[in-house]
N, C-alpha and C positions, 0 to 999 in steps of 0.2 A: 863198646868201651870195656876196659878191664876194671872190674869193680874192686873197691877197697874191701878187704876181707880179713877176718881173724880165723886162725886155724889152730886146732888142738888135736892131739891124739895120733895114733898110728893104726893102720889097718885098711880095710876097704873104704874108698872115699864115699862120703856122705855130705850132701849139700843141703843146708837149711836156709830157706828163703822167708824173710819177714813180710808182714803186711803193710798196708798204707799207714804212713806217719811213724813207722817203726824203724828199726835198724838191726844189724846183726847182733848187737849186744842184748836184744830181747831174748835171744836163745841161750843166754849164759848158763842157766841151771840145766837145761836139756843137753847143751854141748858138754858140760862137765860129766853128766851121767853117761853119755855115749862115747866120750873120748877114750876110755879104756879099751874099746873094741873097734873103733872106727877112726879114720882120719876125717875130722869134721871141719867143714868150711862154712863160715857164717858171713856172707858178704852183705854190704849195704847196697841195695838196689839203686839204680840211677835216681838222682834228685833226692836221695836220702843219705843221712849220715855223712861219711867222709868221701863218698863217691861223687863223681862229676855231675854237673848240672847239664841238662840237655832239653831242648824243646820237645822232642819226640818222647812220648811215653806209651807207645803201643806195646802190646804184649809180644809182637814180633821183634821189636827192638830190644825188649828185655830178654827174650830168648837168645838173641845174638850176643848180648852182654854175658849171659851165662856161659855160652859156648866159648867166648874169648877168655873169660875168667878161668874156666877149666883148662883151656889150652895153656894159659900162662902158668898154671899150677902143675902142668905136666900130667893132667888127668884125661884119659881117653873116655872113660865110662864111669858113671857114679850112680848111687842111689840119690834121689832128689825128693825132698820134702818141702812143701810150701804152705804157708798159712795165709788165708784171705787173698789179698792182692798177690802175694807171693805164691799162693796156690794156683792162681790163674797163670802167673809167669811160668810155674813149674809145668802145668799142663801144656802151655804153648811150646815150651822147650821139648817136652816129650813127643808132641805131635810133629814138630819141625825136625827133630834130631832123634828119632826113636832108637837108633843104634847106640846112642850115647847114654841112655838111661837104663840102669840095671833094674830098678824098680821105682815106683812113684807113689808118694803119699800126698794126698790132698786134704788139708785141714780146714774144715768149716767154710767151704766155698763151693759153688757150683759153676759150671761153664755156661752161665746165663747172664743177661743184663739185669742189673739191680737198679732200683729207684735211686734218685739223687739225694739220699738221706744224709750224706756226709759233706755235702758242699758247704753247709753252714759252719762246719768245723774249720774248713779252710778260710772262709771269710773272717771268722772270729780270730783266727791266728794272725791273719794279715792285718787285722785292726788293732792288735796289741801295740801300744805306743813304745817303741824300742828306744827309750831315752836313757841317758845316763842316770844312774841311781835307781832304775827300775828293779824292784825286788821280785822274788818268786811269788810272794803273797800278792803283790800288785798284779802280776800277770795272771795269777789264778783268778783274782777278782774280775779282771777284764774278760775272762772267758766264761764266767759263770752263767750269764744270761743265755748264751748260745749252747753251752755245754753244762747242763745242770748236774751231771753225774761226776762226783769228786774223783772217782777212780779213772774215768776217761780223761779228765783234765790233767791228772797227774801223769798219765801216759803221754799225752800231747806235750806237756811241759818238760819231759825228758829231753826234748829236742831244743830247748832254749839254753843257750850258753851264756854264762854270766862272767866269763873270764875277762872280757874287755869292759871299758867304762860303760858303753852302751851294749846291752845284750843283743845277740843275733840268733837266728834260727839255723839249725843244722838240717835244713830242708830247703829244697828249691820250691818255695811256696807258689811263686808266680807260675812256674812250669806245671806244678801239680794242679793248680786251679784251672789252667787252660786245658789240661788233659783229663779232667774229671769225666767227661762223657766217654772217653776211651777206657779209662780205668773201671768205670761202672759196667762196661760192655764186655763181651767175649765172643769171638767168632773164630771157628776153626777153618783152616784151608779145606777146600772141597775134597772129600774123599780121605782126609787125614784120619789116622787112627794109631793108637799105640797098643801093641799086643802083649806087652809085658805085664807083670803083676802090679796091681794098683790097689791101694788101701785108701778109702774115703772115710775120714774121721769127722763126725759131727758132734757138736756139743748138745747135751741133753736139753739144755735150756735155750738153745739157739734156733732161729728159724731160717738160717742161711741155706741149709740143705733140706729140701722138701721131697716127699715121696714122688712127686711128679717130675723131679729132676733125674731120677734114677735111670729112666730109659735113655735120656741123652748121654749120661755118663757111659752107659753100656754101648751106645753107638760109637763113641769115640774111644772108649777103653773097655773092650769086651771082657777083660778079666777083673773088672772092678768088683770089690766087695765093700760092704758098708758096715761100719761099727759106730757106736755111740760112746762118747766119753761121759761117764756119769757125773752129774752135779756141775757140769761146766756150761758156760755160755759161749759166746763167740771166741774168746781168747782161751781156747781149750788147753793149750800147753801151759799157760800161766795160772789158770783157775783150778786145774786139777792135774799138776805135773805127774803125780804118781799114777793116776788113772790113765793119763795120756801115754806114759812110758809102758805101762802094763799091756796096752794094746799095740803099741808101736814096735817094741823090741822083738816079740816073736815073729812079726812080719819081716823085719829086717834080717832076722836070722835064717829065714827060709832059703832053701835052694830053688833054682829053677825060675 
């Protein structure tokens, strides 16, 4: 599918891919910072934001979406940055279409299967009573037992629209719930690798990228280098945008 996307700036194309439960708008501050030097595209991945809903949520399907979206924008080759689920989608795209990726940035995710820690979020969101008159405060209270962290609840509730009498989610929650085993997993096609430059950015306070993952990264991405965003957890670009950009921008400016 061609993904709904926001674009800003002019210059070499750069694609920014959000994580699970996010949308392209999550990249707003980073997009503004990079737009003076790049043509920045921030799509909503399938079953997120304004993009279409679909039963399939494999990373192969997401990679095909990225290819179609770049085709529709007239872009043959781009730098690609993905965070979390978007980082897995970015890796899948680079492995399936290596000639279309100028350079790859993977933000706080590894090409491995993760435990089902986020399924409770999906269930809690599905259980919010989407009745007329529901307020954001009501929805926040409904999520509190399953999602005790106020910041994560606020992030999830960005997807709840209150324009109509009865609110609705800007997420394909049923499709996401069914696909969680695939979203948690990652498998590369046999023999696939991407030989271009790769920057792997982990958060200092995050456990998503572990030392034991480095060898697998280098099998798939021989030119991978690893950096740490200081003071950041999993949402590296939101928790320390200045530190994130300080590591990202020199990599994007490199040649070769």
